[in-house]
PyMOL commands that place a pseudoatom at each C-alpha (Angstrom):
pseudoatom trace, name=CA, resn=UNK, resi=1, chain=A, elem=C, hetatm=0, pos=[-3.239, -13.206, 13.022]
pseudoatom trace, name=CA, resn=UNK, resi=2, chain=A, elem=C, hetatm=0, pos=[-6.321, -10.903, 14.444]
pseudoatom trace, name=CA, resn=UNK, resi=3, chain=A, elem=C, hetatm=0, pos=[-7.184, -7.999, 12.175]
pseudoatom trace, name=CA, resn=UNK, resi=4, chain=A, elem=C, hetatm=0, pos=[-8.700, -4.831, 13.868]
pseudoatom trace, name=CA, resn=UNK, resi=5, chain=A, elem=C, hetatm=0, pos=[-10.056, -2.742, 11.011]
pseudoatom trace, name=CA, resn=UNK, resi=6, chain=A, elem=C, hetatm=0, pos=[-11.491, 0.900, 11.761]
pseudoatom trace, name=CA, resn=UNK, resi=7, chain=A, elem=C, hetatm=0, pos=[-11.967, 4.521, 10.545]
pseudoatom trace, name=CA, resn=UNK, resi=8, chain=A, elem=C, hetatm=0, pos=[-15.382, 3.737, 8.544]
pseudoatom trace, name=CA, resn=UNK, resi=9, chain=A, elem=C, hetatm=0, pos=[-18.740, 6.169, 8.516]
pseudoatom trace, name=CA, resn=UNK, resi=10, chain=A, elem=C, hetatm=0, pos=[-20.710, 8.461, 6.228]
pseudoatom trace, name=CA, resn=UNK, resi=11, chain=A, elem=C, hetatm=0, pos=[-18.881, 10.512, 4.282]
pseudoatom trace, name=CA, resn=UNK, resi=12, chain=A, elem=C, hetatm=0, pos=[-20.520, 12.943, 1.390]
pseudoatom trace, name=CA, resn=UNK, resi=13, chain=A, elem=C, hetatm=0, pos=[-19.728, 12.814, -2.030]
pseudoatom trace, name=CA, resn=UNK, resi=14, chain=A, elem=C, hetatm=0, pos=[-16.321, 14.376, -2.971]
pseudoatom trace, name=CA, resn=UNK, resi=15, chain=A, elem=C, hetatm=0, pos=[-15.029, 13.567, 0.748]
pseudoatom trace, name=CA, resn=UNK, resi=16, chain=A, elem=C, hetatm=0, pos=[-12.224, 12.114, 2.573]
pseudoatom trace, name=CA, resn=UNK, resi=17, chain=A, elem=C, hetatm=0, pos=[-12.244, 9.601, 4.978]
pseudoatom trace, name=CA, resn=UNK, resi=18, chain=A, elem=C, hetatm=0, pos=[-8.944, 7.564, 6.471]
pseudoatom trace, name=CA, resn=UNK, resi=19, chain=A, elem=C, hetatm=0, pos=[-9.303, 3.416, 7.275]
pseudoatom trace, name=CA, resn=UNK, resi=20, chain=A, elem=C, hetatm=0, pos=[-6.956, 1.991, 10.144]
pseudoatom trace, name=CA, resn=UNK, resi=21, chain=A, elem=C, hetatm=0, pos=[-5.980, -1.813, 10.410]
pseudoatom trace, name=CA, resn=UNK, resi=22, chain=A, elem=C, hetatm=0, pos=[-4.107, -2.873, 12.963]
pseudoatom trace, name=CA, resn=UNK, resi=23, chain=A, elem=C, hetatm=0, pos=[-2.261, -7.217, 12.897]
pseudoatom trace, name=CA, resn=UNK, resi=24, chain=A, elem=C, hetatm=0, pos=[-1.817, -9.218, 15.943]
pseudoatom trace, name=CA, resn=UNK, resi=25, chain=A, elem=C, hetatm=0, pos=[-0.888, -12.409, 16.904]
pseudoatom trace, name=CA, resn=UNK, resi=26, chain=A, elem=C, hetatm=0, pos=[1.747, -14.966, 14.527]
pseudoatom trace, name=CA, resn=UNK, resi=27, chain=A, elem=C, hetatm=0, pos=[2.394, -12.848, 11.727]
pseudoatom trace, name=CA, resn=UNK, resi=28, chain=A, elem=C, hetatm=0, pos=[4.731, -13.511, 8.754]
pseudoatom trace, name=CA, resn=UNK, resi=29, chain=A, elem=C, hetatm=0, pos=[7.458, -11.489, 7.253]
pseudoatom trace, name=CA, resn=UNK, resi=30, chain=A, elem=C, hetatm=0, pos=[7.088, -10.840, 4.164]
pseudoatom trace, name=CA, resn=UNK, resi=31, chain=A, elem=C, hetatm=0, pos=[3.104, -10.509, 3.593]
pseudoatom trace, name=CA, resn=UNK, resi=32, chain=A, elem=C, hetatm=0, pos=[0.922, -8.404, 1.786]
pseudoatom trace, name=CA, resn=UNK, resi=33, chain=A, elem=C, hetatm=0, pos=[-2.021, -6.440, 3.098]
pseudoatom trace, name=CA, resn=UNK, resi=34, chain=A, elem=C, hetatm=0, pos=[-4.890, -5.579, 0.813]
pseudoatom trace, name=CA, resn=UNK, resi=35, chain=A, elem=C, hetatm=0, pos=[-8.274, -3.970, 1.537]
pseudoatom trace, name=CA, resn=UNK, resi=36, chain=A, elem=C, hetatm=0, pos=[-10.784, -5.263, -0.712]
pseudoatom trace, name=CA, resn=UNK, resi=37, chain=A, elem=C, hetatm=0, pos=[-14.940, -3.700, -0.132]
pseudoatom trace, name=CA, resn=UNK, resi=38, chain=A, elem=C, hetatm=0, pos=[-17.894, -5.217, -0.932]
pseudoatom trace, name=CA, resn=UNK, resi=39, chain=A, elem=C, hetatm=0, pos=[-20.987, -3.195, -2.026]
pseudoatom trace, name=CA, resn=UNK, resi=40, chain=A, elem=C, hetatm=0, pos=[-24.392, -4.872, -0.860]
pseudoatom trace, name=CA, resn=UNK, resi=41, chain=A, elem=C, hetatm=0, pos=[-25.279, -7.698, -3.792]
pseudoatom trace, name=CA, resn=UNK, resi=42, chain=A, elem=C, hetatm=0, pos=[-21.829, -7.880, -5.117]
pseudoatom trace, name=CA, resn=UNK, resi=43, chain=A, elem=C, hetatm=0, pos=[-19.206, -9.706, -4.852]
pseudoatom trace, name=CA, resn=UNK, resi=44, chain=A, elem=C, hetatm=0, pos=[-15.809, -8.926, -2.585]
pseudoatom trace, name=CA, resn=UNK, resi=45, chain=A, elem=C, hetatm=0, pos=[-13.458, -6.690, -4.881]
pseudoatom trace, name=CA, resn=UNK, resi=46, chain=A, elem=C, hetatm=0, pos=[-9.913, -5.850, -4.900]
pseudoatom trace, name=CA, resn=UNK, resi=47, chain=A, elem=C, hetatm=0, pos=[-9.314, -1.824, -3.537]
pseudoatom trace, name=CA, resn=UNK, resi=48, chain=A, elem=C, hetatm=0, pos=[-5.268, -1.661, -3.263]
pseudoatom trace, name=CA, resn=UNK, resi=49, chain=A, elem=C, hetatm=0, pos=[-2.928, -3.913, -1.836]
pseudoatom trace, name=CA, resn=UNK, resi=50, chain=A, elem=C, hetatm=0, pos=[0.745, -3.688, -0.260]
pseudoatom trace, name=CA, resn=UNK, resi=51, chain=A, elem=C, hetatm=0, pos=[3.682, -5.846, 0.064]
pseudoatom trace, name=CA, resn=UNK, resi=52, chain=A, elem=C, hetatm=0, pos=[6.155, -5.827, 3.118]
pseudoatom trace, name=CA, resn=UNK, resi=53, chain=A, elem=C, hetatm=0, pos=[8.554, -4.114, 0.980]
pseudoatom trace, name=CA, resn=UNK, resi=54, chain=A, elem=C, hetatm=0, pos=[6.025, -1.072, 0.231]
pseudoatom trace, name=CA, resn=UNK, resi=55, chain=A, elem=C, hetatm=0, pos=[5.128, -2.089, -3.836]
pseudoatom trace, name=CA, resn=UNK, resi=56, chain=A, elem=C, hetatm=0, pos=[1.111, -0.945, -3.651]
pseudoatom trace, name=CA, resn=UNK, resi=57, chain=A, elem=C, hetatm=0, pos=[-1.286, -2.431, -6.346]
pseudoatom trace, name=CA, resn=UNK, resi=58, chain=A, elem=C, hetatm=0, pos=[-4.708, -0.341, -7.050]
pseudoatom trace, name=CA, resn=UNK, resi=59, chain=A, elem=C, hetatm=0, pos=[-8.192, -1.353, -8.418]
pseudoatom trace, name=CA, resn=UNK, resi=60, chain=A, elem=C, hetatm=0, pos=[-8.739, 0.652, -11.576]
pseudoatom trace, name=CA, resn=UNK, resi=61, chain=A, elem=C, hetatm=0, pos=[-11.681, 2.570, -10.599]
pseudoatom trace, name=CA, resn=UNK, resi=62, chain=A, elem=C, hetatm=0, pos=[-9.960, 3.979, -7.138]
pseudoatom trace, name=CA, resn=UNK, resi=63, chain=A, elem=C, hetatm=0, pos=[-6.437, 5.204, -8.839]
pseudoatom trace, name=CA, resn=UNK, resi=64, chain=A, elem=C, hetatm=0, pos=[-5.586, 8.501, -8.238]
pseudoatom trace, name=CA, resn=UNK, resi=65, chain=A, elem=C, hetatm=0, pos=[-8.411, 9.043, -5.694]
pseudoatom trace, name=CA, resn=UNK, resi=66, chain=A, elem=C, hetatm=0, pos=[-6.920, 6.329, -2.896]
pseudoatom trace, name=CA, resn=UNK, resi=67, chain=A, elem=C, hetatm=0, pos=[-3.440, 5.790, -1.413]
pseudoatom trace, name=CA, resn=UNK, resi=68, chain=A, elem=C, hetatm=0, pos=[-2.859, 3.019, 0.104]
pseudoatom trace, name=CA, resn=UNK, resi=69, chain=A, elem=C, hetatm=0, pos=[0.082, 2.432, 3.476]
pseudoatom trace, name=CA, resn=UNK, resi=70, chain=A, elem=C, hetatm=0, pos=[1.254, 0.426, 5.791]
pseudoatom trace, name=CA, resn=UNK, resi=71, chain=A, elem=C, hetatm=0, pos=[3.738, 0.870, 8.950]
pseudoatom trace, name=CA, resn=UNK, resi=72, chain=A, elem=C, hetatm=0, pos=[5.738, -2.246, 8.943]
pseudoatom trace, name=CA, resn=UNK, resi=73, chain=A, elem=C, hetatm=0, pos=[6.917, -1.336, 12.743]
pseudoatom trace, name=CA, resn=UNK, resi=74, chain=A, elem=C, hetatm=0, pos=[3.286, -0.955, 13.870]
pseudoatom trace, name=CA, resn=UNK, resi=75, chain=A, elem=C, hetatm=0, pos=[2.045, -4.167, 11.774]
pseudoatom trace, name=CA, resn=UNK, resi=76, chain=A, elem=C, hetatm=0, pos=[-0.547, -1.240, 10.362]
pseudoatom trace, name=CA, resn=UNK, resi=77, chain=A, elem=C, hetatm=0, pos=[-1.822, -0.566, 6.718]
pseudoatom trace, name=CA, resn=UNK, resi=78, chain=A, elem=C, hetatm=0, pos=[-3.637, 2.260, 5.882]
pseudoatom trace, name=CA, resn=UNK, resi=79, chain=A, elem=C, hetatm=0, pos=[-6.248, 3.368, 3.536]
pseudoatom trace, name=CA, resn=UNK, resi=80, chain=A, elem=C, hetatm=0, pos=[-6.499, 7.000, 2.906]
pseudoatom trace, name=CA, resn=UNK, resi=81, chain=A, elem=C, hetatm=0, pos=[-10.303, 7.767, 0.469]
pseudoatom trace, name=CA, resn=UNK, resi=82, chain=A, elem=C, hetatm=0, pos=[-9.940, 11.075, -1.344]
pseudoatom trace, name=CA, resn=UNK, resi=83, chain=A, elem=C, hetatm=0, pos=[-13.002, 12.336, -3.689]
pseudoatom trace, name=CA, resn=UNK, resi=84, chain=A, elem=C, hetatm=0, pos=[-14.923, 10.010, -1.960]
pseudoatom trace, name=CA, resn=UNK, resi=85, chain=A, elem=C, hetatm=0, pos=[-18.130, 8.604, -5.104]
pseudoatom trace, name=CA, resn=UNK, resi=86, chain=A, elem=C, hetatm=0, pos=[-21.438, 6.630, -4.387]
pseudoatom trace, name=CA, resn=UNK, resi=87, chain=A, elem=C, hetatm=0, pos=[-20.319, 3.616, -5.902]
pseudoatom trace, name=CA, resn=UNK, resi=88, chain=A, elem=C, hetatm=0, pos=[-17.311, 4.269, -3.289]
pseudoatom trace, name=CA, resn=UNK, resi=89, chain=A, elem=C, hetatm=0, pos=[-19.988, 2.467, -0.575]
pseudoatom trace, name=CA, resn=UNK, resi=90, chain=A, elem=C, hetatm=0, pos=[-19.293, -0.294, 0.687]
pseudoatom trace, name=CA, resn=UNK, resi=91, chain=A, elem=C, hetatm=0, pos=[-17.797, -2.860, 3.300]
pseudoatom trace, name=CA, resn=UNK, resi=92, chain=A, elem=C, hetatm=0, pos=[-14.281, -2.453, 3.907]
pseudoatom trace, name=CA, resn=UNK, resi=93, chain=A, elem=C, hetatm=0, pos=[-12.514, -5.246, 4.764]
pseudoatom trace, name=CA, resn=UNK, resi=94, chain=A, elem=C, hetatm=0, pos=[-8.370, -5.197, 5.414]
pseudoatom trace, name=CA, resn=UNK, resi=95, chain=A, elem=C, hetatm=0, pos=[-6.491, -8.945, 4.751]
pseudoatom trace, name=CA, resn=UNK, resi=96, chain=A, elem=C, hetatm=0, pos=[-2.827, -9.717, 5.454]
pseudoatom trace, name=CA, resn=UNK, resi=97, chain=A, elem=C, hetatm=0, pos=[-1.211, -12.772, 3.211]
pseudoatom trace, name=CA, resn=UNK, resi=98, chain=A, elem=C, hetatm=0, pos=[1.188, -15.328, 4.077]
pseudoatom trace, name=CA, resn=UNK, resi=99, chain=A, elem=C, hetatm=0, pos=[0.696, -18.444, 2.981]
pseudoatom trace, name=CA, resn=UNK, resi=100, chain=A, elem=C, hetatm=0, pos=[-2.401, -18.096, 4.288]
pseudoatom trace, name=CA, resn=UNK, resi=101, chain=A, elem=C, hetatm=0, pos=[-5.016, -15.384, 3.778]
pseudoatom trace, name=CA, resn=UNK, resi=102, chain=A, elem=C, hetatm=0, pos=[-5.856, -13.685, 7.385]
pseudoatom trace, name=CA, resn=UNK, resi=103, chain=A, elem=C, hetatm=0, pos=[-9.180, -11.123, 7.799]
pseudoatom trace, name=CA, resn=UNK, resi=104, chain=A, elem=C, hetatm=0, pos=[-10.259, -8.383, 9.042]
pseudoatom trace, name=CA, resn=UNK, resi=105, chain=A, elem=C, hetatm=0, pos=[-13.941, -7.569, 10.778]
pseudoatom trace, name=CA, resn=UNK, resi=106, chain=A, elem=C, hetatm=0, pos=[-14.799, -5.509, 7.938]
pseudoatom trace, name=CA, resn=UNK, resi=107, chain=A, elem=C, hetatm=0, pos=[-16.085, -1.369, 7.841]
pseudoatom trace, name=CA, resn=UNK, resi=108, chain=A, elem=C, hetatm=0, pos=[-18.814, 0.075, 7.034]
pseudoatom trace, name=CA, resn=UNK, resi=109, chain=A, elem=C, hetatm=0, pos=[-18.156, 3.458, 4.971]
pseudoatom trace, name=CA, resn=UNK, resi=110, chain=A, elem=C, hetatm=0, pos=[-21.377, 5.265, 3.243]
pseudoatom trace, name=CA, resn=UNK, resi=111, chain=A, elem=C, hetatm=0, pos=[-21.035, 8.057, 0.245]
pseudoatom trace, name=CA, resn=UNK, resi=112, chain=A, elem=C, hetatm=0, pos=[-23.932, 10.125, 0.195]
pseudoatom trace, name=CA, resn=UNK, resi=113, chain=A, elem=C, hetatm=0, pos=[-25.286, 13.137, 0.554]
for i in range(1, 113): cmd.bond("trace and resi %d" % i, "trace and resi %d" % (i + 1))
show_as sticks, trace
zoom trace
C-alpha cells in the first residue's frame, strides 16, 4: 500500500488546514486509517483514527477541534483541523492498518504568527 499525504503548510494560530491522504495499491478491507504526528524532539503520537465503517477515535488534545473523515470509494482519509494552536506544529503522517501498518511520507504543519 502506498499513501500520499498533502495539505500541510503554515497557518496562524486559530486558523484551519485540511490534510488529505490517498491510498493506492493492494488495499484490503476492513481497515483503519489514521493520522499521527511527530513534533521535534518528541515521539510520534496518535491524532485520530477512523475505521472502514466510520467509527472514530481522537486524542484528547484535538477533540472538538479536529475531524477525521474518509471516502472509501476513493481510499482517501481527511483531517480537518480547526482552531489550530502552536503546539499542533508537527509532521503529520497518515497510516492504513490491516494486518500490517503502512505509512505515508509525512506533511509539515506549522502553526505560528
